[in-house]
C-alpha positions in Angstrom: 110.8 105.3 100.7 112.8 107.1 98.1 111.4 108.9 95.0 113.0 108.9 91.6 112.0 111.3 88.9 113.1 110.2 85.5 114.3 113.2 83.5 117.2 111.8 81.3 115.3 111.5 78.0 116.0 113.7 75.0 112.4 114.6 74.0 113.1 114.4 70.3 109.4 114.9 69.4 109.5 118.3 71.0 112.5 119.6 69.0 113.6 122.3 68.4 112.2 123.5 71.7 114.1 120.8 73.6 117.4 121.6 71.9 117.7 124.4 74.4 115.1 123.5 77.1 114.8 120.4 79.3 111.3 119.1 78.7 110.7 118.6 82.4 111.6 122.2 83.1 109.2 123.6 80.6 106.6 125.8 82.3 103.0 124.7 82.0 100.4 127.0 83.5 103.3 129.2 84.6 105.2 126.6 86.5 107.8 124.0 85.4 106.4 120.5 84.9 108.8 119.0 87.5 107.8 121.5 90.1 104.3 120.1 90.1 105.6 116.5 90.3 107.9 117.4 93.3 104.9 119.1 95.0 102.9 115.9 94.6 105.7 113.7 95.9 106.0 115.8 99.1 102.4 114.8 100.0 103.6 111.2 100.5 104.8 111.3 104.1 106.9 108.2 103.9 109.1 109.6 101.1 112.3 110.9 102.7 114.5 111.6 99.6 113.8 112.8 96.1 116.3 111.9 93.4 116.1 113.4 89.9 118.1 111.6 87.2 119.0 113.6 84.1 121.8 113.6 81.4 124.9 115.5 80.7 123.1 117.7 78.2 120.6 118.9 80.8 122.4 118.6 84.1 123.4 122.2 84.4 119.8 123.4 84.0 118.6 120.9 86.6 121.4 121.9 89.0 120.3 125.5 88.8 116.7 124.4 89.3 117.5 122.3 92.3 119.4 125.1 94.1 117.5 125.6 97.4 115.3 122.5 96.9 115.5 119.3 98.9 116.3 117.1 95.8 119.4 115.2 94.7 120.3 115.5 91.0 122.2 112.7 89.2 123.9 113.0 85.8 123.8 109.6 84.1 126.7 110.6 81.9 125.0 110.3 78.5 125.0 113.1 75.9 122.7 112.0 73.1 119.6 110.1 72.3 121.8 107.4 70.8 123.8 106.6 74.0 120.9 107.1 76.5 120.6 104.5 79.3 116.9 104.2 79.0 114.4 104.7 81.8 115.0 101.4 83.4 118.8 101.8 83.0 118.5 105.2 84.7 116.5 103.6 87.6 119.4 101.1 88.2 121.9 103.9 87.8 120.4 105.9 90.7 119.9 102.8 92.8 123.6 101.9 92.5 125.0 105.4 92.6 123.0 106.4 95.7 123.3 102.9 97.2 119.5 102.7 97.7 117.8 99.6 99.1 114.4 101.1 99.7 110.8 101.0 98.5 110.6 103.3 95.4 108.2 105.8 94.0 109.2 106.3 90.4 107.6 109.0 88.2 108.4 110.1 84.6 109.4 113.7 84.6 106.9 114.6 81.9 103.9 113.2 83.7 101.2 115.8 84.7 98.4 114.7 86.9 96.1 115.8 89.7 95.4 112.5 91.4 96.5 112.0 95.0 99.9 110.3 95.3 99.1 109.8 99.0 96.0 107.8 98.0 98.1 105.8 95.6 100.6 105.0 98.3 97.9 104.0 100.7 96.5 101.6 98.2 99.9 100.1 97.6 100.7 99.7 101.3 97.4 97.8 101.7 98.7 95.1 99.4 101.7 93.8 101.4 104.8 92.8 99.5 103.7 94.1 96.2 104.3 96.8 93.6 101.7 99.0 91.9 101.1 101.2 88.9 98.6 104.1 88.5 96.1 103.2 85.8 93.6 105.4 83.8 91.0 104.5 81.3 91.9 106.6 78.3 88.6 105.8 76.6 90.0 105.3 73.1 91.6 102.2 71.5 93.6 104.5 69.3 95.0 106.3 72.3 95.5 103.0 74.1 97.9 101.8 71.4 100.4 104.5 72.6 100.5 103.2 76.2 101.1 100.1 78.2 97.8 98.4 78.5 96.8 96.3 81.6 94.2 93.7 82.4 93.2 93.8 86.1 91.6 91.2 88.4 88.7 92.1 90.6 91.1 93.0 93.5 93.2 95.1 91.2 96.0 92.7 90.6 97.6 93.0 87.2 96.9 89.9 85.1 98.5 91.0 81.9 100.6 94.0 80.7 101.3 94.8 77.0 103.5 97.8 76.0 102.0 99.8 73.1 99.9 97.0 71.5 98.9 97.5 67.9 95.5 96.0 68.7 94.8 97.0 72.4 92.6 94.5 74.3 91.3 97.4 76.5 91.7 101.1 77.2 93.2 100.7 80.7 96.5 102.5 80.3 99.4 102.3 82.8 100.8 105.8 83.5 104.4 106.3 84.2 103.8 106.4 88.0 105.0 103.4 89.9 105.5 102.1 93.4 108.0 99.3 93.8 108.5 97.2 96.9 112.2 97.2 97.8 112.3 93.4 97.1 111.1 94.1 93.6 113.4 97.1 93.1 116.3 94.6 93.7 115.1 92.7 90.6 115.9 95.6 88.2 119.5 94.4 87.8 118.2 90.8 87.1 115.8 92.2 84.5 118.5 94.2 82.7 121.0 91.3 82.8 118.3 89.3 80.9 118.6 91.8 78.1 114.9 92.6 78.1 115.4 96.3 77.0 116.3 99.3 79.1 113.8 101.8 77.9 110.1 102.2 78.9 109.7 101.4 82.6 106.4 99.6 81.7 108.4 96.8 80.2 109.9 96.1 83.6 106.4 96.1 85.1 105.2 93.7 82.5 108.1 91.4 83.3 107.6 91.8 87.1 103.9 91.0 87.1 104.6 87.6 85.7 106.8 86.8 88.7 105.5 88.9 91.7 102.3 90.6 92.8 101.7 93.9 91.0 98.5 95.9 91.4 96.8 98.6 89.3 95.3 101.6 91.1 92.6 103.1 89.0 92.1 106.9 88.9 89.9 109.2 86.8 91.6 112.5 87.5 93.3 114.6 84.9 96.5 113.2 83.4 98.8 114.3 80.7 101.8 112.5 79.2 103.6 115.4 77.5 105.0 113.7 74.4 104.5 116.2 71.6 103.8 119.9 70.9 100.0 119.4 70.8 99.9 117.7 74.2 102.2 120.4 75.6 100.0 123.2 74.4 96.8 121.5 75.6 98.2 120.9 79.1 99.6 124.4 79.3 96.2 126.0 78.4 94.3 123.8 80.8 96.6 124.9 83.7 96.7 128.5 82.5 93.0 128.7 82.7 93.0 127.1 86.2 95.6 129.7 87.2 93.6 132.6 85.8 95.9 133.1 82.8 94.8 133.6 79.2 94.9 130.7 76.8 97.5 130.7 74.0 97.4 129.7 70.4 101.0 128.7 70.4 103.2 127.4 73.2 106.3 129.4 74.2 108.3 128.8 77.4 108.1 132.6 78.3 
């Protein structure tokens, strides 16, 4: 299995901070967000390579960060939010550039969580030729409208998937943490050739679940999708308290 960390977005909602910092390299609780993701990936014993895909604007910072780490950094060649490949486009970029034909663990580089990736992988492996997505009940229909919302069968199979619905049918949100069987990863090119949209990996999951088995793995551990300044400060303070550091009124990367 190969892991791909998606870190090629431009984080426009976190400007001006992200004009000079890669969002995924921002420290939370004293450590870069991506450090925590890589630590979690290393608990999945079947992962034998970690690929990080970023853009030309951030690649130098990621190259410095990766020095001495067992990760492979890819520059997708884009330089602005206007010419970005999108998350699904970046997945295909890594697959083709690295010539991968493997099961895939895909995680957005701004995902903070403390659930067990090893448990998630064990659930996925029990389902045979299938893919899976980590799912959390966000407890609020207002919050649910910002995420991909899933409907699950009794055995966890995804019955329906709707990206950012205006009127959410439930509060079961798909997080940006996915496991794709290699046979399903091969369908990414087919999906993109159909012009379904290259951004938001949940859109590929929604397309895939109508054709192949996809399961939702429910967890109730802490999860943060770092999308704006308020979420960044909240996550930073949560992890600062856990690390014995004082809370802050305003986020700074120092």
